[in-house]
C-alpha positions, 0 to 999 in steps of 0.5 A, a space after each residue: 487333747 490337741 483339738 486341731 490336730 484330732 479335727 484333722 485326723 477326724 477329717 481324713 478317716 472321713 476321706 479316707 473312708 477308713 482308720 486303716 487308710 487314714 492312718 497311712 495317709 498321716 502315716 500314723 500309727 492304726 491304735 493312734 488313728 482310732 484313739 485320738 477320733 474316741 477321744 474326739 467322740 468323748 469330748 464332744 459328746 456325740 457318735 461321728 463315726 457308725 463302725 462295721 467290719 467294712 465300712 466307716 460312715 459318718 453318722 448325722 451329726 458326724 457329717 456335720 462334723 467334719 463339714 464344718 471342721 473342713 471349713 476351719 481346716 480351710 479357714 486356718 490353711 487361707 489365714 496362714 497362706 496370707 500370713 505369709 503373703 501366699 493366700 494367693 497361689 493355690 495350692 494342693 491336691 484338686 478333685 473334679 468330678 463330672 460326666 464321662 463325654 462332658 469331662 472329656 470334651 469341656 472340663 479337661 480343657 478347664 482343667 490343663 487351663 487351671 494348672 498352668 495357671 499354677 504350678 502348686 497344683 495337682 488335680 485327679 478328675 473323674 469322669 463317671 457317668 453317675 452322680 459321684 456322692 462328693 464327701 463320701 469320695 472326696 471329690 471337691 467340684 462336680 459338674 452335675 447335668 439335669 435336675 439337682 436334689 435338695 441338699 447341702 451341696 453348693 449350686 451355681 448354674 453355667 447352662 444347659 443342656 436338650 435331650 434329642 434324636 438325630 440323624 445322619 442326612 443319608 439316612 433321613 434321605 434314604 428312610 425319611 424324616 420322621 415327624 411324631 414319637 409313634 414314626 420310631 416304630 418304622 425307623 431303625 433306631 440306636 439305643 446308650 442303654 448306659 442313660 436307660 435299659 428302659 425300652 422306650 423313650 420319652 417327650 413331650 409335646 405342647 408340654 404333656 408328656 409322652 413316652 414311646 416302646 422302642 425296639 432298639 438295632 443297635 443298643 450300645 454304653 456309650 453314647 460315642 460309639 451312639 453317636 459314631 454310628 447315628 454318623 454312618 448312616 444306620 439310624 435315629 439316636 438319642 444324645 445330649 444337645 452338647 455331645 453332637 454339637 460338631 457333629 451338628 455344625 459339620 451337618 454329619 448330623 441333623 436334628 429331627 421331631 424338635 417339637 418333641 423334645 422335653 424341657 432342656 436339663 440345667 447345668 450345675 456346677 456343685 460343690 460343698 464348702 459355701 463361701 468358706 471353700 479353700 482356696 484352691 476351689 475357689 481359683 478353679 470355680 472361678 475358672 470352670 463358671 467363667 469357661 462353661 456359661 461362655 460355652 455356647 452349645 452348653 447355652 442353646 
């Protein structure tokens, strides 16, 4: 058995989510892919994959082996590039994920600069308002807002954002300034249901958590539409500070009840390869970390 080729085949199966997709990507028959993985499991004496009629997933041992294989293959690729004198040139496809608005506003400019600097790379960007599983979905780098659960992912802090309640100056002039969460009962509210469908907003005051039931006049699935409605003077919206940085600067929106804001949410750039990350990942990380840390709207 060609162990290196077997490792490449196994990594492709995991990243592709199945044998058929891996066979198509590798341009070999399905039976060959299946036999290679079976032989690899026999060689290691451990089951790497759990196979069902609908999905193929790595076992705990298979996950650890996948990460090690990916690291080893990356180091071999780096060694070959260095020997060829092209080690400093990232190449290949990079997959990046981030929340929708954050990706559009803050990561897309980084991706554009990355592509300008490195002509031998391509990028696939996944802007999704859910936590993407980097390994299961073949993602190299992600941006997460909020506290991170314990995991084997590498995380680099790049900033923090506040969860704020905002309204237009015209709305506040007509309806008055809310001072406490209880005052919300007398105001028109705009809720983003993509964040939470619970009929309440949660606050913190003097280190004590508070919750206030709400009856939104407008419920919408996107932050963009909630912000647009607030700018138009409909009512109060609750969003993340980076999402309305421009509107605050232009005085189209104003923050209210700042004394009741919960602690700022951290922003992390995450990846899964540690110090052995491939050159294409390291180059993107360097660019993203410097750019995001320099952004004042992400470091209030």
